[in-house]
C-alpha positions as CSV (number, residue, x, y, z in Angstrom):
1,M,7.8,21.6,30.0
2,K,5.7,21.4,26.9
3,V,8.9,21.6,24.7
4,L,10.4,18.7,26.6
5,H,7.2,16.7,26.2
6,E,7.2,17.3,22.5
7,E,10.9,16.5,22.2
8,T,10.4,13.2,24.0
9,R,7.4,12.3,21.9
10,Q,9.4,13.0,18.7
11,R,12.3,10.8,20.0
12,I,9.8,8.0,20.6
13,L,8.3,8.4,17.2
14,N,11.7,8.4,15.5
15,A,12.9,5.2,17.4
16,A,9.6,3.5,16.7
17,T,9.8,4.4,13.1
18,E,13.2,2.8,12.7
19,L,12.1,-0.4,14.5
20,F,8.7,-0.8,13.0
21,L,9.9,-0.2,9.4
22,M,12.8,-2.6,9.9
23,D,11.1,-5.4,11.9
24,G,7.3,-4.9,11.4
25,Y,4.5,-4.5,13.8
26,E,4.4,-8.0,15.4
27,Q,8.2,-8.3,15.8
28,T,8.7,-4.9,17.4
29,T,7.9,-4.5,21.1
30,T,7.4,-1.3,23.1
31,R,10.1,-2.7,25.5
32,E,12.6,-2.5,22.6
33,I,11.5,1.0,21.7
34,A,11.8,2.2,25.3
35,K,15.2,0.4,25.7
36,K,16.5,2.1,22.5
37,L,15.7,5.5,24.1
38,D,16.7,4.6,27.6
39,I,13.2,5.4,28.9
40,S,10.7,3.3,30.8
41,Q,7.7,1.7,29.1
42,P,5.3,3.7,31.3
43,A,7.0,6.9,29.9
44,L,6.5,5.6,26.4
45,Y,2.8,4.8,27.1
46,H,2.4,8.3,28.6
47,H,3.1,9.8,25.1
48,F,1.4,7.0,23.1
49,G,-1.4,5.0,24.7
50,D,-0.3,1.7,23.3
51,K,1.8,0.0,20.6
52,E,-1.0,0.1,18.1
53,T,-1.5,3.8,18.4
54,L,2.2,4.3,18.0
55,F,2.4,2.1,14.9
56,V,-0.5,3.9,13.3
57,E,1.2,7.2,14.0
58,V,4.4,6.0,12.5
59,I,2.8,4.8,9.3
60,K,0.8,8.0,8.9
61,K,3.9,10.1,9.5
62,V,6.1,8.2,7.0
63,G,3.3,8.0,4.5
64,T,2.7,11.8,4.6
65,E,6.4,12.4,4.0
66,I,6.5,9.9,1.1
67,Q,3.4,11.4,-0.5
68,Q,5.0,14.9,-0.4
69,E,8.2,13.6,-1.9
70,M,6.3,11.8,-4.7
71,K,4.2,14.9,-5.4
72,D,7.4,16.9,-5.8
73,I,8.6,14.4,-8.4
74,L,5.2,14.5,-10.2
75,A,5.5,18.3,-10.4
76,Q,8.8,18.0,-12.3
77,P,9.0,17.7,-16.1
78,Y,10.2,14.3,-17.3
79,D,10.9,13.3,-20.9
80,D,11.0,9.6,-20.0
81,M,8.0,8.1,-18.1
82,V,10.1,5.1,-16.9
83,E,12.6,7.5,-15.3
84,E,9.8,9.3,-13.5
85,L,8.3,6.0,-12.2
86,T,11.8,4.9,-11.2
87,D,12.2,8.1,-9.2
88,L,8.8,7.6,-7.5
89,T,9.8,4.1,-6.6
90,L,13.1,5.2,-5.2
91,V,11.2,7.4,-2.7
92,I,9.4,4.4,-1.3
93,L,12.6,2.2,-1.3
94,T,14.6,4.9,0.4
95,R,12.2,5.2,3.3
96,H,11.2,1.5,3.7
97,P,13.7,-1.2,4.4
98,R,10.8,-3.7,4.0
99,D,8.0,-4.2,1.5
100,V,5.6,-1.4,2.4
101,F,2.4,-3.4,1.3
102,T,3.4,-6.4,3.5
103,L,4.4,-4.1,6.4
104,I,1.0,-2.3,6.5
105,H,-1.4,-5.1,5.5
106,G,0.6,-7.8,7.3
107,S,-0.2,-5.9,10.6
108,F,-4.0,-6.0,10.1
109,P,-4.7,-9.3,11.9
110,S,-3.3,-7.7,15.1
111,L,-5.0,-4.3,14.8
112,S,-8.5,-3.0,15.6
113,R,-10.9,-2.3,12.8
114,E,-10.4,1.4,13.3
115,S,-6.6,1.2,13.0
116,Q,-7.0,-1.1,9.9
117,R,-9.3,1.6,8.4
118,E,-6.8,4.4,9.2
119,L,-3.9,2.5,7.7
120,G,-5.9,1.4,4.7
121,M,-6.8,5.1,4.0
122,A,-3.2,6.2,4.6
123,F,-1.9,3.5,2.2
124,G,-4.4,4.6,-0.5
125,I,-3.8,8.3,-0.1
126,D,0.0,8.4,0.6
127,Y,1.2,5.5,-1.6
128,V,-1.4,4.5,-4.2
129,M,-2.7,8.0,-5.2
130,P,0.6,9.5,-6.3
131,I,1.4,6.4,-8.4
132,Q,-2.2,6.6,-9.7
133,E,-1.6,10.2,-10.6
134,F,1.5,9.1,-12.6
135,F,-0.5,6.6,-14.6
136,E,-3.2,9.2,-15.3
137,K,-0.8,11.7,-16.6
138,S,1.8,9.5,-18.3
139,S,2.0,8.8,-22.0
140,L,1.7,5.1,-21.2
141,E,-1.4,3.7,-22.7
142,L,-3.1,1.3,-20.3
143,N,-5.0,-1.7,-21.4
144,Q,-8.7,-1.1,-21.9
145,D,-9.7,-3.1,-18.8
146,V,-7.1,-1.4,-16.5
147,D,-7.6,2.0,-15.0
148,A,-5.0,4.1,-13.3
149,K,-6.0,3.2,-9.8
150,T,-5.8,-0.6,-10.6
151,A,-2.5,-0.1,-12.3
152,A,-1.2,1.9,-9.2
153,S,-2.4,-0.7,-6.7
154,F,-0.9,-3.5,-8.7
155,Y,2.4,-1.7,-9.1
156,I,2.7,-1.0,-5.4
157,T,2.0,-4.6,-4.5
158,S,4.5,-5.8,-7.1
159,L,7.5,-4.1,-5.5
160,A,8.4,-6.9,-3.1
161,P,11.5,-8.1,-5.1
162,L,13.1,-4.7,-4.6
163,F,13.1,-4.9,-0.8
164,S,15.2,-8.0,-0.5
165,D,18.4,-9.4,-2.1
166,F,16.9,-12.9,-1.7
167,H,14.2,-12.0,-4.2
168,A,16.4,-9.9,-6.4
169,L,15.7,-10.3,-10.1
170,T,19.4,-10.2,-10.9
171,E,22.6,-10.1,-8.8
172,D,25.1,-7.3,-8.7
173,S,22.9,-4.6,-10.0
174,S,22.2,-1.1,-8.7
175,Q,18.9,-0.2,-7.1
176,R,18.0,1.9,-10.1
177,E,18.8,-1.0,-12.4
178,R,16.8,-3.4,-10.3
179,I,13.8,-1.0,-10.4
180,G,14.2,-0.7,-14.2
181,Q,14.1,-4.5,-14.6
182,L,11.0,-4.8,-12.5
183,L,9.4,-1.9,-14.2
184,N,10.1,-3.5,-17.6
185,L,8.4,-6.7,-16.4
186,I,5.4,-4.9,-14.9
187,L,4.8,-2.4,-17.6
188,F,5.7,-4.4,-20.7
189,G,5.4,-8.1,-19.6
190,A,7.8,-11.0,-19.8
191,A,6.8,-12.2,-23.3
192,K,5.7,-10.7,-26.6
193,R,2.2,-11.2,-27.6
194,P,1.9,-13.7,-30.5
């Protein structure tokens, strides 16, 4: 019986992950999740007390997986720091069909303070810290008033153009090329200093 319980819980988590990451917190209903699995809403609530609890669980699960994938990349030797940051970025883009910063922080007005705190911590640990580690170890020299944590936070919040063709910097380019273009703008700016 416990195996069936855990199997159902995992199926709910997988369906919720797909819908929350695609549509966001507000636009996803527990009715949609239950319908996708052909179960009742009370069955869903038996495993996860409410939509908010389920959303927090989804974000924490996905974040932990992303953090591990980024740590694996950080452990590899790279000759080119831009290639390394491109690979780190691809981890996020591969898992998130929508802008991760907007997905998480856009849900805050609908969530309890405790859930906001949990998601803020997950965002910091799972997304910002691996990028911060990259900036701390890379050969890239940061401006004197920018530390690695600030650079990582800015970088993560600047990825929005990569999540949509509408905001794409250029048309008809691969995901890796689009990341490279955005990286160039973020790391080196749009104009030369006079």
